[in-house]
C-alpha positions as CSV (number, residue, x, y, z in Angstrom):
1,M,93.5,50.9,154.6
2,A,93.5,51.6,150.6
3,L,97.4,53.0,151.4
4,T,98.2,50.2,152.6
5,A,96.4,47.8,150.1
6,A,98.4,49.9,147.3
7,G,101.6,48.8,148.7
8,I,102.4,52.7,149.9
9,D,104.5,52.5,152.9
10,N,103.9,55.2,156.2
11,A,100.5,55.2,155.0
12,R,99.2,56.4,158.3
13,F,101.4,59.3,157.8
14,E,100.2,59.7,154.4
15,A,96.8,59.6,155.4
16,R,97.0,62.5,157.6
17,L,99.1,64.4,155.0
18,L,96.1,63.8,152.6
19,L,93.3,64.9,155.5
20,A,95.4,68.0,156.0
21,Q,95.7,69.0,152.0
22,A,91.8,68.2,152.0
23,S,90.4,70.3,155.3
24,R,93.6,72.7,154.8
25,L,94.3,72.7,158.4
26,T,97.9,72.0,159.5
27,V,98.9,68.1,161.1
28,E,99.1,70.1,164.4
29,Q,95.8,70.9,163.9
30,L,94.3,68.4,162.7
31,V,95.6,66.3,166.0
32,A,94.1,69.3,168.1
33,R,90.9,68.1,166.4
34,G,90.8,64.8,166.2
35,T,87.7,64.3,167.8
36,D,86.0,66.2,165.4
37,A,83.7,64.8,163.0
38,A,84.9,66.0,159.0
39,P,82.3,67.7,157.3
40,A,81.1,65.5,153.9
41,A,82.8,67.7,151.7
42,I,86.4,67.3,153.5
43,V,85.3,63.3,153.4
44,E,84.7,63.5,149.4
45,A,88.0,65.7,148.9
46,V,90.3,63.2,150.9
47,R,88.5,60.4,148.7
48,V,89.6,61.8,145.7
49,L,93.0,62.5,147.2
50,T,93.5,59.1,148.2
51,A,92.0,57.7,144.8
52,R,94.9,59.5,143.1
53,R,98.0,58.1,145.7
54,V,96.8,55.1,145.3
55,Q,97.7,54.9,141.5
56,R,101.0,56.1,142.9
57,E,100.8,60.1,142.2
58,P,103.5,61.1,144.3
59,M,102.3,62.7,147.2
60,A,104.7,65.9,146.5
61,Y,102.3,66.4,142.9
62,I,99.2,65.9,145.0
63,V,99.9,68.8,148.1
64,G,101.7,70.5,145.4
65,E,104.5,71.6,147.4
66,R,107.7,69.8,148.6
67,E,110.8,71.2,151.2
68,F,114.3,71.2,150.1
69,W,117.0,72.6,152.2
70,G,114.1,73.7,154.8
71,L,112.4,76.1,151.5
72,P,109.0,75.3,150.1
73,F,108.8,74.4,146.7
74,K,106.2,74.8,144.6
75,V,105.9,71.3,142.3
76,T,103.8,69.9,139.5
77,P,104.2,67.2,137.2
78,A,106.4,69.4,135.1
79,V,109.1,69.3,137.4
80,L,111.1,66.6,139.1
81,V,110.2,66.4,142.8
82,P,112.7,67.5,144.9
83,R,114.7,64.9,146.8
84,P,117.0,64.9,149.7
85,D,120.2,63.5,148.0
86,S,120.1,66.2,145.5
87,E,120.5,68.6,149.1
88,T,124.4,67.1,148.5
89,V,124.7,69.5,145.8
90,I,124.3,72.6,148.5
91,E,126.8,71.1,150.7
92,A,129.2,70.9,148.3
93,V,128.7,74.1,146.8
94,L,129.3,75.5,150.3
95,S,132.4,73.8,150.9
96,L,133.9,75.0,147.8
97,M,132.7,78.7,148.1
98,P,132.6,79.9,151.5
99,D,132.3,83.6,151.0
100,R,128.7,84.3,151.7
101,D,128.9,87.4,150.7
102,R,130.8,87.6,147.2
103,A,128.3,88.3,144.3
104,W,129.2,85.3,142.6
105,R,127.4,84.2,139.0
106,I,125.9,80.9,139.3
107,L,124.5,79.0,136.2
108,D,121.9,76.1,136.7
109,L,121.7,73.6,133.6
110,G,118.5,72.2,134.0
111,V,116.6,74.1,136.4
112,G,113.5,72.7,136.8
113,S,111.5,74.0,140.2
114,G,114.5,75.8,140.4
115,C,115.3,74.1,144.0
116,L,119.2,74.2,143.3
117,L,119.3,77.4,141.7
118,L,117.4,79.7,143.8
119,T,118.6,77.6,147.6
120,L,122.0,78.8,146.7
121,L,120.6,82.4,146.0
122,H,119.2,82.3,148.9
123,E,122.5,81.2,150.7
124,Y,124.6,83.7,148.5
125,P,122.2,86.8,148.9
126,K,124.5,89.0,146.5
127,A,124.5,86.0,143.9
128,R,122.5,86.1,140.6
129,G,121.8,83.4,138.9
130,V,120.9,82.3,135.4
131,G,118.5,78.7,134.9
132,L,118.5,76.9,131.3
133,E,115.1,74.8,131.3
134,A,113.8,73.1,128.1
135,S,110.8,72.9,128.9
136,P,108.1,76.3,129.3
137,Q,106.1,74.3,132.2
138,A,108.6,73.7,134.1
139,M,110.1,77.4,133.6
140,A,106.9,79.1,134.7
141,V,107.2,77.1,137.9
142,A,110.7,77.8,138.6
143,E,109.1,81.4,138.1
144,E,107.0,81.0,140.5
145,N,109.1,79.9,143.3
146,A,111.7,82.6,142.3
147,R,108.9,85.0,143.5
148,A,108.1,83.2,146.4
149,L,111.2,83.1,148.0
150,G,112.1,86.7,147.0
151,V,115.2,86.3,144.7
152,D,113.3,86.6,141.1
153,D,115.1,90.1,141.0
154,R,118.4,88.2,140.9
155,T,117.1,85.7,138.5
156,A,117.0,85.6,134.8
157,L,115.7,81.7,133.4
158,V,116.5,81.2,129.8
159,A,114.5,79.0,127.3
160,G,117.3,76.3,125.9
161,D,118.0,72.8,125.2
162,W,121.9,71.3,125.5
163,R,120.9,68.7,123.0
164,L,120.8,71.5,120.4
165,P,123.6,73.0,118.6
166,G,124.6,76.6,119.9
167,W,122.9,76.2,123.3
168,I,125.3,78.1,125.5
169,D,125.3,81.6,123.3
170,A,122.6,82.9,125.3
171,L,123.6,82.1,128.6
172,G,125.7,85.0,129.1
173,G,129.1,83.4,130.6
174,P,130.9,82.7,131.9
175,F,129.9,81.8,135.6
176,D,131.6,81.4,138.8
177,L,129.5,78.3,139.5
178,V,127.7,75.8,137.3
179,V,125.5,73.6,139.1
180,S,123.4,70.9,137.6
181,N,120.8,67.7,138.6
182,P,120.8,66.0,134.8
183,P,119.2,63.3,133.7
184,Y,121.0,60.3,134.5
185,I,119.0,57.2,134.1
186,E,119.7,54.8,131.2
187,S,117.0,55.1,128.6
188,A,115.9,51.0,129.1
189,A,115.7,51.8,132.6
190,V,113.1,54.1,133.1
191,E,110.5,51.9,132.9
192,R,111.5,50.1,135.8
193,L,111.8,52.9,138.3
194,M,109.2,53.0,141.6
195,P,105.8,53.7,139.7
196,E,105.6,57.1,141.1
197,V,108.7,58.0,139.1
198,A,108.6,56.1,136.2
199,K,104.5,56.9,135.2
200,F,104.4,60.8,136.9
201,E,107.8,62.5,136.8
202,P,108.8,64.3,133.2
203,R,110.9,61.4,131.5
204,L,112.9,65.0,129.6
205,A,114.4,65.4,133.1
206,L,115.0,61.5,134.2
207,D,116.2,59.7,130.7
208,G,120.0,60.1,130.4
209,G,120.4,58.3,126.9
210,A,121.7,54.5,126.8
211,D,124.3,54.7,129.3
212,G,122.7,57.7,131.3
213,L,125.7,59.5,131.1
214,A,124.6,61.8,127.7
215,A,123.8,65.0,129.3
216,Y,127.2,64.7,131.1
217,R,129.1,64.8,128.0
218,E,127.5,67.8,126.9
219,I,127.8,69.4,130.2
220,A,131.9,68.3,130.2
221,S,132.2,69.7,126.6
222,A,130.7,72.9,127.4
223,G,132.0,72.8,131.5
224,P,135.4,75.1,130.5
225,K,133.4,77.8,128.0
226,L,130.7,78.1,130.9
227,V,133.1,77.9,133.9
228,T,135.8,80.8,134.7
229,A,138.9,80.5,136.1
230,G,139.2,79.1,139.4
231,G,135.3,78.3,139.3
232,F,133.5,75.0,139.6
233,L,131.6,72.7,138.0
234,V,129.2,71.0,140.5
235,V,126.8,67.5,139.6
236,E,124.7,65.2,140.6
237,G,125.0,61.7,138.8
238,G,123.3,58.2,139.7
239,E,125.0,55.5,142.0
240,G,128.1,54.2,140.4
241,Q,128.0,56.7,138.0
242,V,130.7,59.1,139.8
243,S,134.0,57.8,138.5
244,E,132.6,58.0,135.0
245,I,131.5,61.7,135.1
246,S,135.2,62.8,136.8
247,A,136.4,60.9,133.8
248,L,134.6,63.0,131.2
249,F,135.6,66.3,133.1
250,S,138.3,65.4,133.3
251,A,138.9,64.5,129.6
252,A,137.3,68.1,128.8
253,G,140.4,69.6,130.6
254,L,138.6,70.0,134.0
255,A,140.2,68.8,137.9
256,P,137.8,66.9,139.5
257,R,137.5,66.7,143.3
258,P,137.1,63.6,145.8
259,P,133.1,63.0,144.9
260,W,130.9,63.7,148.1
261,K,128.5,61.4,149.4
262,D,124.7,61.5,150.1
263,L,123.1,60.5,153.8
264,G,123.0,57.1,152.5
265,G,126.5,57.1,152.0
266,I,126.4,56.8,148.0
267,E,129.1,59.1,145.9
268,R,126.5,61.2,144.5
269,V,128.2,64.4,143.6
270,V,131.1,65.5,141.3
271,A,133.2,69.0,141.7
272,A,135.4,69.8,138.8
273,G,137.5,73.0,139.1
274,N,138.3,75.1,136.1
């Protein structure tokens, strides 16, 4: 099988997903029709999709969607593929802010697909959110996801880049909650990532500078201005980075909490109060 030869794990499962995409059927429907002959058009479509996957293009880009926190999110090469690790951010926020009926004001720095901000707006039905995004293409994806999830009336997306001066001026803060999954890969390490990431995912969302912490310095510096008294700043970090991120937040006058671990037991999320 071409997928197995390309070194792809779970090749049989992925082949079934590609056939489902090509035939516009669910996996369950495919199983029910397992003895039916596939039309030539579908066979050709599977061949084309398989060729993309053999090049290690992420499956999420091929099918155009990825589930996050039980919700469907459109994804394109303009945005990172949502990952289960990032659901730890949602878990941390729900623990810190248990009142689902408050009209919280939420800011997402680097909104991407919108998986963090829009999931939180789904969990907090009276909250309103702002998403900062440097990429127009990514912002278009987030806008579409906001509409699909029915939270677009509570979502405002703002073009901006935290690497540029004055980036906080258009955000209208402060906020009860600021979340972010910023780029945290060391610049020199990006090309050594698995091919699906290094070759296809947007470098702007991966490259965290020489030590991987450039974005956290900007976020920490702005944190006291962006977060209300009693509010929280909650960020995802890379493996082995949480102590340094916590130190940056402490130096900025914020009060870090003990980190949250992801499903793999890795310290993944830092939350700090203002």
